[in-house]
VMD Tcl script that draws the C-alpha trace (Angstrom):
set ca {
  {0.00 0.00 0.00}
  {1.42 3.35 -1.01}
  {1.99 6.29 1.31}
  {-0.72 8.22 -0.58}
  {-3.19 5.37 -0.09}
  {-2.46 5.43 3.62}
  {-2.91 9.19 3.55}
  {-6.41 8.92 2.07}
  {-7.32 6.25 4.62}
  {-6.14 8.63 7.33}
  {-8.46 11.47 6.30}
  {-11.46 9.70 4.81}
  {-14.76 9.65 6.63}
  {-14.07 12.62 8.88}
  {-16.96 15.09 9.03}
  {-15.61 17.74 11.37}
  {-18.88 19.68 11.50}
  {-21.16 16.68 12.08}
  {-22.31 15.81 15.60}
  {-25.84 14.77 14.58}
  {-27.45 12.00 16.65}
  {-30.96 11.69 15.20}
  {-32.26 12.80 11.83}
  {-34.91 12.94 9.17}
  {-34.32 16.62 8.52}
  {-32.32 19.26 6.68}
  {-28.58 18.64 6.84}
  {-26.49 21.67 7.86}
  {-23.56 22.66 5.65}
  {-20.51 20.44 6.09}
  {-22.30 17.55 7.79}
  {-21.84 15.21 4.82}
  {-18.76 16.63 3.03}
  {-18.43 13.73 0.55}
  {-21.93 14.23 -0.88}
  {-21.96 15.35 -4.51}
  {-24.67 16.49 -6.89}
  {-24.61 15.33 -10.50}
  {-26.16 17.98 -12.73}
  {-27.08 18.11 -16.42}
  {-27.78 21.02 -16.06}
  {-30.17 20.40 -13.14}
  {-29.62 17.84 -10.38}
  {-30.42 14.25 -11.42}
  {-28.38 11.95 -9.17}
  {-26.16 11.90 -6.12}
  {-22.73 10.44 -5.55}
  {-19.86 10.40 -3.07}
  {-16.30 11.69 -3.21}
  {-13.88 8.81 -2.51}
  {-10.55 10.55 -3.13}
  {-9.42 13.86 -4.56}
  {-10.42 13.02 -8.13}
  {-12.95 10.16 -8.11}
  {-16.67 9.91 -7.32}
  {-18.70 6.77 -6.64}
  {-22.29 6.62 -7.92}
  {-24.88 4.25 -9.40}
  {-24.62 2.84 -12.91}
  {-28.32 3.48 -13.52}
  {-27.65 7.22 -13.33}
  {-26.03 6.89 -16.76}
  {-28.45 4.85 -18.90}
  {-26.91 6.23 -22.09}
  {-23.42 5.41 -20.75}
  {-22.25 8.94 -21.40}
  {-21.07 11.64 -19.01}
  {-21.12 14.37 -21.63}
  {-22.45 17.64 -20.27}
  {-22.51 16.46 -16.65}
  {-21.17 18.69 -13.88}
  {-20.13 17.26 -10.52}
  {-20.84 19.76 -7.74}
  {-19.20 19.31 -4.32}
  {-19.60 21.24 -1.07}
  {-23.24 21.90 -1.96}
  {-25.94 22.39 0.68}
  {-28.94 23.59 -1.31}
  {-29.89 23.33 -4.97}
  {-31.02 26.95 -4.99}
  {-29.54 30.18 -3.70}
  {-26.03 30.88 -2.52}
  {-23.58 28.05 -1.82}
  {-20.28 29.68 -0.81}
  {-18.48 26.35 -0.35}
  {-19.37 24.62 -3.60}
  {-16.86 23.51 -6.24}
  {-17.69 22.19 -9.70}
  {-15.86 19.75 -11.97}
  {-16.61 18.04 -15.26}
  {-16.07 14.32 -15.88}
  {-13.19 12.99 -17.95}
  {-13.87 9.27 -17.49}
  {-17.00 7.26 -16.75}
  {-16.56 3.63 -15.72}
  {-19.72 1.54 -15.46}
  {-19.30 -1.88 -13.85}
  {-18.91 -4.40 -16.71}
  {-21.52 -6.71 -15.19}
  {-24.16 -4.07 -14.47}
  {-27.62 -5.42 -15.32}
  {-30.23 -2.73 -15.81}
  {-33.05 -5.25 -15.49}
  {-32.06 -6.86 -12.20}
  {-30.12 -3.82 -10.88}
  {-27.22 -6.11 -9.99}
  {-23.76 -4.47 -9.92}
  {-25.39 -1.02 -9.98}
  {-22.17 0.91 -9.47}
  {-20.05 3.36 -11.46}
  {-16.97 5.54 -11.05}
  {-16.47 9.10 -12.28}
  {-13.05 10.68 -12.74}
  {-13.10 14.44 -12.19}
  {-11.45 16.85 -14.61}
  {-9.03 17.96 -11.88}
  {-8.43 17.15 -8.19}
  {-10.36 18.97 -5.48}
  {-8.88 20.47 -2.32}
  {-10.16 19.02 0.94}
  {-11.68 21.22 3.63}
  {-14.53 21.07 6.16}
  {-17.05 21.02 3.31}
  {-15.30 18.72 0.84}
  {-13.82 15.47 2.20}
  {-13.75 11.89 0.90}
  {-15.76 9.16 2.59}
  {-14.19 5.86 3.63}
  {-15.41 2.75 1.83}
  {-16.43 -0.54 3.43}
  {-13.77 -3.17 2.78}
  {-14.39 -6.71 1.63}
  {-14.54 -8.24 5.11}
  {-17.19 -5.84 6.45}
  {-20.33 -7.16 8.16}
  {-23.66 -5.36 8.42}
  {-26.09 -6.99 10.85}
  {-29.80 -6.29 10.92}
  {-30.71 -3.25 12.99}
  {-27.38 -1.43 12.60}
  {-28.19 2.24 12.07}
  {-27.08 3.94 8.87}
  {-27.62 7.33 7.25}
  {-28.68 8.16 3.71}
  {-28.42 11.66 2.27}
  {-29.49 13.53 -0.82}
  {-31.79 16.14 -2.27}
  {-34.61 13.77 -3.15}
  {-34.96 15.63 -6.41}
  {-36.56 12.88 -8.47}
  {-40.13 12.08 -7.45}
  {-39.96 14.00 -4.18}
  {-40.74 17.71 -4.19}
  {-38.72 19.59 -1.63}
  {-39.51 23.17 -0.60}
  {-37.07 25.90 -1.57}
  {-34.16 26.14 -1.19}
  {-34.09 22.35 -1.68}
  {-31.67 21.70 1.15}
  {-29.67 18.48 1.43}
  {-31.71 15.90 3.36}
  {-30.55 13.29 5.85}
  {-32.43 10.32 7.28}
  {-31.42 7.51 9.62}
  {-32.46 3.99 8.63}
  {-31.53 0.56 10.05}
  {-29.99 -2.27 8.06}
  {-32.48 -4.93 6.99}
  {-30.79 -8.28 6.48}
  {-30.81 -9.83 3.03}
  {-32.97 -12.76 4.13}
  {-35.64 -10.40 5.42}
  {-35.28 -8.23 2.32}
  {-35.83 -11.26 0.09}
  {-39.11 -11.89 1.91}
  {-40.34 -8.62 0.43}
  {-38.74 -8.52 -3.00}
  {-38.40 -12.21 -3.79}
  {-35.35 -14.42 -3.45}
  {-34.11 -13.77 -6.97}
  {-34.29 -9.99 -6.66}
  {-31.78 -9.50 -3.82}
  {-28.22 -10.66 -4.48}
  {-25.08 -10.72 -2.36}
  {-24.08 -7.52 -4.17}
  {-26.92 -5.66 -2.45}
  {-27.69 -4.45 1.06}
  {-31.08 -3.26 2.30}
  {-31.97 -0.54 4.80}
  {-35.21 1.03 6.00}
  {-38.00 0.75 8.54}
  {-40.18 -2.31 7.95}
  {-43.13 -0.28 9.24}
  {-42.38 2.30 6.55}
  {-42.00 6.06 6.83}
  {-38.27 6.45 6.15}
  {-36.49 5.51 2.97}
  {-33.79 6.51 0.54}
  {-36.41 8.14 -1.66}
  {-35.69 10.97 0.76}
  {-32.18 10.88 -0.66}
  {-30.92 10.38 -4.21}
  {-30.19 7.63 -6.69}
  {-26.44 7.07 -6.65}
  {-26.04 8.70 -3.25}
  {-24.26 7.22 -0.24}
  {-25.53 5.03 2.59}
  {-23.02 5.56 5.41}
  {-22.39 4.17 8.86}
  {-20.22 5.48 11.69}
  {-17.45 3.53 13.39}
  {-14.78 4.97 15.69}
  {-15.57 8.54 14.64}
  {-15.25 7.71 10.94}
  {-17.99 7.47 8.35}
  {-17.87 4.42 6.10}
  {-19.94 4.05 2.96}
  {-21.81 0.76 3.04}
  {-24.10 1.26 0.06}
  {-25.03 3.21 -3.06}
  {-28.73 4.08 -3.50}
  {-29.96 1.68 -6.19}
  {-33.66 0.73 -6.28}
  {-36.81 0.09 -4.31}
  {-40.55 -0.32 -4.55}
  {-42.53 2.84 -3.92}
  {-41.34 5.30 -1.32}
  {-41.08 4.35 2.36}
  {-43.73 1.64 1.96}
  {-44.10 -0.92 4.79}
  {-42.03 -4.09 4.27}
  {-40.14 -2.64 1.29}
  {-36.81 -1.20 2.47}
  {-34.52 0.63 0.09}
  {-32.00 -1.50 -1.77}
  {-28.39 -0.38 -2.14}
  {-25.33 -1.62 -3.99}
  {-23.11 -3.29 -1.36}
  {-19.84 -1.35 -1.57}
  {-17.77 -3.99 0.24}
  {-18.25 -6.35 -2.71}
  {-16.35 -4.01 -5.00}
  {-13.05 -3.25 -3.25}
  {-11.03 -5.21 -5.79}
  {-12.88 -3.70 -8.75}
  {-12.52 -0.14 -7.45}
  {-8.82 -0.56 -6.71}
  {-8.31 -2.03 -10.18}
  {-9.82 1.08 -11.77}
  {-8.14 3.61 -9.45}
  {-4.48 2.65 -9.48}
  {-3.06 5.75 -7.77}
  {-4.25 7.60 -4.68}
  {-6.59 4.72 -3.95}
  {-9.61 5.34 -1.69}
  {-9.49 4.47 2.00}
  {-11.12 1.10 2.70}
  {-12.04 0.26 6.29}
  {-13.70 -2.89 7.62}
  {-16.98 -2.27 9.41}
  {-17.55 -4.93 12.05}
  {-21.01 -5.53 13.49}
  {-21.21 -6.78 17.07}
  {-23.56 -9.25 18.70}
  {-25.71 -11.71 16.77}
  {-27.25 -11.10 13.38}
  {-31.01 -11.58 13.80}
  {-31.34 -12.04 10.05}
  {-29.88 -15.53 10.40}
  {-33.10 -16.68 12.08}
  {-35.45 -15.12 9.52}
  {-37.73 -17.53 7.71}
  {-40.35 -16.57 5.19}
  {-42.31 -17.80 2.22}
  {-40.56 -16.36 -0.82}
  {-41.55 -16.19 -4.44}
  {-38.94 -17.58 -6.76}
  {-37.81 -15.05 -9.35}
  {-36.49 -16.48 -12.60}
  {-33.89 -14.38 -14.32}
  {-31.74 -14.54 -17.41}
  {-28.21 -13.30 -16.94}
  {-27.25 -10.14 -18.77}
  {-23.71 -9.88 -20.06}
  {-22.51 -6.31 -20.37}
  {-19.27 -5.24 -22.02}
  {-18.04 -1.79 -21.04}
  {-15.18 0.06 -22.73}
  {-13.75 2.91 -20.68}
  {-12.76 6.02 -22.63}
  {-12.55 9.72 -21.81}
  {-16.04 11.19 -21.39}
  {-17.96 8.35 -23.02}
  {-18.18 4.57 -22.72}
  {-20.14 2.08 -24.78}
  {-22.23 -0.75 -23.42}
  {-23.82 -3.67 -25.26}
  {-26.60 -5.64 -23.56}
  {-27.17 -9.14 -24.87}
  {-30.03 -10.44 -22.73}
  {-32.74 -9.38 -20.34}
  {-34.51 -10.72 -17.27}
  {-38.00 -12.13 -17.29}
  {-38.95 -10.50 -14.00}
  {-37.51 -7.65 -11.98}
  {-38.22 -5.38 -9.01}
  {-40.69 -2.60 -9.68}
  {-38.76 0.48 -10.70}
  {-35.81 2.39 -9.32}
  {-36.17 4.33 -6.10}
  {-37.85 7.57 -7.38}
  {-40.68 6.95 -9.75}
}
mol new
graphics top color blue
foreach p $ca { graphics top sphere $p radius 0.5 }
foreach p [lrange $ca 0 end-1] q [lrange $ca 1 end] { graphics top cylinder $p $q radius 0.2 }
display resetview
């Protein structure tokens, strides 16, 4: 591991202005300094800064597999009015996961290389990423942030939102969505009674969890059914499954990966339910990474899938 990699691990996940305990409210400036807004020209997806020049987001944010005309805005609190701490960059490289399946939402993850590095401060800081050996037990509290711009109408000035939601184990999540809809590449979070969900955040935005005063990104907002409906938690791309892939794409100044370790017993291990078998056909996707634009060819589709992305 290089000195620079160690350096990023040393500073990632520190939100110096954040002492929030409970949420479901506007997020003050600097509370989530890795949050980014993807704009073309208006906001359409979220993302997270993972080092000085790379952003993590969802593959479904780029259905045309092109980043042309997209601005990445960091240090942003509201979508309207004055934002004295914001910084904007364009995208030079878009990397969509080669096995992303738009029908099943599996491998819903993408990387964006910024046109130039950003300078870290209290309002712009990279988040740590969950490493391969991380464990997320049911009931562990996480936070999801975003502007909820798609499908959710926020009052002016459209301030960054934050909401706290517990992890829902994959077994329990399969009870709702069907066994074939939730893969090991996904993690679920939300209240089973409903009322809080990542539809209050953004597609592509981060699901984070705190450990030893550091914030670790566990998930990327991917899909769901409805908004905050009972028994249908939000579904996120499980970041810890992609450490090798991310480090293969980012060969210098690699992001800081930290293992999140749950304590106690995972109640999801005792979950039993009657599930509906979902039959799928595997999609093979070939992605060629080039400056600004990539090309993707889809050769198959699934016969069934979850209902919609999160925001519809």
